[in-house]
C-alpha positions as CSV (number, residue, x, y, z in Angstrom):
1,X,11.1,55.8,117.8
2,X,13.2,54.8,121.0
3,X,15.7,57.0,122.4
4,X,18.5,54.6,121.3
5,X,17.1,54.6,117.7
6,X,16.9,58.5,117.8
7,X,20.5,58.7,119.0
8,X,21.6,56.3,116.2
9,X,19.8,58.2,113.6
10,X,21.2,61.5,114.9
11,X,24.7,60.0,114.8
12,X,24.1,58.9,111.2
13,X,23.1,62.3,110.4
14,X,19.5,61.7,109.4
15,X,17.6,65.3,109.1
16,X,14.4,63.4,110.3
17,X,15.9,62.4,113.7
18,X,17.0,66.1,114.3
19,X,13.3,67.0,113.6
20,X,12.1,64.5,116.1
21,X,14.8,65.5,118.7
22,X,13.4,69.4,118.2
23,X,9.8,68.2,118.4
24,X,10.3,66.0,121.5
25,X,12.5,68.3,123.7
26,X,12.5,71.7,122.4
27,X,9.9,73.2,124.7
28,X,11.6,71.6,127.9
29,X,15.0,72.9,126.8
30,X,13.7,76.5,126.2
31,X,11.8,76.4,129.5
32,X,15.0,75.3,131.3
33,X,16.9,78.2,129.6
34,X,14.2,80.6,130.6
35,X,14.4,79.7,134.3
36,X,17.9,81.1,134.1
37,X,17.7,84.1,131.5
38,X,14.1,85.2,132.6
39,X,13.7,86.7,128.8
40,X,11.9,84.6,126.2
41,X,14.1,85.6,123.4
42,X,17.3,84.9,125.3
43,X,16.0,81.5,126.3
44,X,15.2,80.8,122.6
45,X,18.7,81.9,121.7
46,X,20.4,79.7,124.3
47,X,18.3,76.8,123.4
48,X,19.1,77.2,119.8
49,X,22.9,77.1,120.9
50,X,22.1,73.8,122.7
51,X,20.7,72.1,119.8
52,X,23.4,73.3,117.6
53,X,25.8,71.9,120.0
54,X,23.8,68.6,120.0
55,X,24.0,68.5,116.2
56,X,27.7,69.1,116.2
57,X,28.5,66.9,118.9
58,X,26.2,64.1,119.0
59,X,29.1,61.7,118.4
60,X,30.4,62.6,121.8
61,X,27.4,61.5,123.4
62,X,28.4,58.3,125.2
63,X,25.0,57.1,126.5
64,X,25.9,57.1,130.2
65,X,23.0,59.3,131.0
66,X,19.8,59.5,129.1
67,X,19.4,61.8,126.2
68,X,17.1,64.3,128.1
69,X,19.6,64.6,131.0
70,X,22.3,65.3,128.6
71,X,20.1,68.0,126.9
72,X,19.3,69.5,130.5
73,X,22.9,69.7,131.4
74,X,23.9,71.4,128.1
75,X,20.8,73.8,128.7
76,X,21.9,74.6,132.2
77,X,25.6,75.0,131.3
78,X,24.7,77.2,128.2
79,X,22.4,79.2,130.3
80,X,25.0,79.8,132.9
81,X,27.7,80.8,130.4
82,X,25.0,83.2,128.6
83,X,24.4,85.0,132.2
84,X,28.2,85.4,132.8
85,X,28.6,87.0,129.3
86,X,25.7,89.2,129.8
87,X,26.6,90.3,133.3
88,X,30.0,91.2,132.1
89,X,28.7,93.2,129.1
90,X,26.0,94.9,131.3
91,X,28.7,95.7,133.8
92,X,30.9,97.5,131.1
93,X,27.8,99.1,129.5
94,X,27.0,100.7,132.8
95,X,30.4,101.9,133.6
96,X,30.5,103.5,130.0
97,X,27.0,105.1,130.2
98,X,28.2,106.9,133.4
99,X,30.7,109.1,131.3
100,X,30.3,111.2,128.2
101,X,32.9,110.8,125.3
102,X,34.9,113.6,126.7
103,X,35.1,111.7,130.1
104,X,32.6,113.9,132.1
105,X,30.0,112.2,134.2
106,X,26.5,112.2,133.0
107,X,23.6,113.3,135.4
108,X,21.1,110.5,135.9
109,X,17.5,111.6,136.7
110,X,15.5,109.5,139.1
111,X,12.0,109.0,138.1
112,X,9.2,106.9,139.9
113,X,6.0,105.7,138.2
114,X,4.0,103.6,140.6
115,X,1.3,102.1,138.1
116,X,0.3,98.6,138.4
117,X,2.3,97.4,135.4
118,X,5.7,98.8,136.6
119,X,5.1,97.4,140.0
120,X,4.6,94.0,138.5
121,X,7.7,94.4,136.4
122,X,9.5,95.4,139.2
123,X,8.4,92.6,141.4
124,X,9.5,90.2,138.5
125,X,12.8,92.0,138.3
126,X,13.4,91.7,142.0
127,X,12.6,87.9,142.0
128,X,14.9,87.3,139.0
129,X,17.7,89.4,140.5
130,X,17.2,87.5,143.7
131,X,17.3,84.1,142.1
132,X,20.4,85.2,140.1
133,X,22.2,86.0,143.4
134,X,22.0,82.3,144.4
135,X,25.2,80.2,143.9
136,X,25.3,78.4,140.8
137,X,24.4,74.8,142.0
138,X,21.6,76.2,144.4
139,X,20.2,78.2,141.2
140,X,20.3,75.2,139.1
141,X,18.5,73.1,141.6
142,X,16.1,75.6,142.4
143,X,15.2,76.4,138.6
144,X,14.8,72.8,137.8
145,X,12.7,72.3,140.9
146,X,10.3,75.3,141.0
147,X,10.3,76.5,137.6
148,X,10.8,73.3,135.6
149,X,8.8,71.1,138.0
150,X,11.2,68.3,138.0
151,X,11.4,65.9,140.7
152,X,14.5,65.7,143.0
153,X,15.3,62.3,141.6
154,X,15.4,63.8,138.0
155,X,17.4,66.8,139.1
156,X,19.9,64.4,140.9
157,X,20.3,62.8,137.5
158,X,20.7,66.0,135.7
159,X,23.4,67.6,138.2
160,X,25.0,64.2,138.7
161,X,24.2,64.5,142.4
162,X,22.5,62.5,144.9
163,X,18.7,63.1,145.8
164,X,19.8,64.2,149.4
165,X,22.4,66.7,147.9
166,X,19.6,68.1,145.5
167,X,17.3,68.5,148.5
168,X,20.0,70.2,150.6
169,X,20.8,72.7,147.7
170,X,17.0,73.3,147.3
171,X,16.5,73.9,151.1
172,X,19.5,76.3,151.3
173,X,18.3,78.1,148.2
174,X,14.9,78.7,149.6
175,X,16.5,79.8,153.0
176,X,18.8,82.3,151.1
177,X,15.9,83.6,149.0
178,X,13.7,84.1,152.0
179,X,16.7,86.2,153.8
180,X,17.1,88.2,150.6
181,X,13.5,89.1,150.3
182,X,13.0,89.8,153.9
183,X,16.0,92.2,153.7
184,X,14.5,93.8,150.8
185,X,11.1,94.4,152.4
186,X,12.7,95.7,155.4
187,X,14.6,98.4,153.6
188,X,11.3,99.3,151.8
189,X,9.5,99.8,155.2
C-alpha cells in the first residue's frame, strides 16, 4: 500500500489502514517520544496520544509533507507538551513536599549510595537533565539526530528548516551540552 493509498484509507475510516499505520510507524514514533521523555512508559503514552490525534484529525492532513514527517512533527510537539506539563507538576509537587499539612517544613535527609547501578542511573539522569536544558529547537534537532539517527535532510523536513539551520542547531546543542557537562564535572572535582 502506498502512502497516498494509506492516507486515503485512513480518511475513509478503514480500520485496517490504522492497523497498517501503527505497524509501520509506531516504533519510530515511540523512539522519538522516548528521546524527549527518557521514560519508556511516558514515551508509550505520548505516542498513543499522537496516534489518537492522527485518527481524530486525519482529515486535517493536507499532504504538503509526507505522512512520516507529519507524524514526527506531532510526536515532537506532543513530547514537548508532555515535558512542560510534567515540569509544572514536579515543581508544584516539590514545593508541596517541603511542607507538612500544618505548614511546617519537612527535614530532608541526604543519603549517598555509590553502587554501580546508582552511578549509572545518576549518569543517565544527568544526561537527560542536561539535554532537557537545551532550547527547544536545539533539543529537537539533537534528539532527532543523535537518538533517532535521522539525517540532517530528514530533520530539516521534520522541523521545516533548511539543512544548514539544522546543522547549526546541532552544533550549538553539542557546544552547549559540552559546556554544561564540563561545568558539572568541574564542580565534582
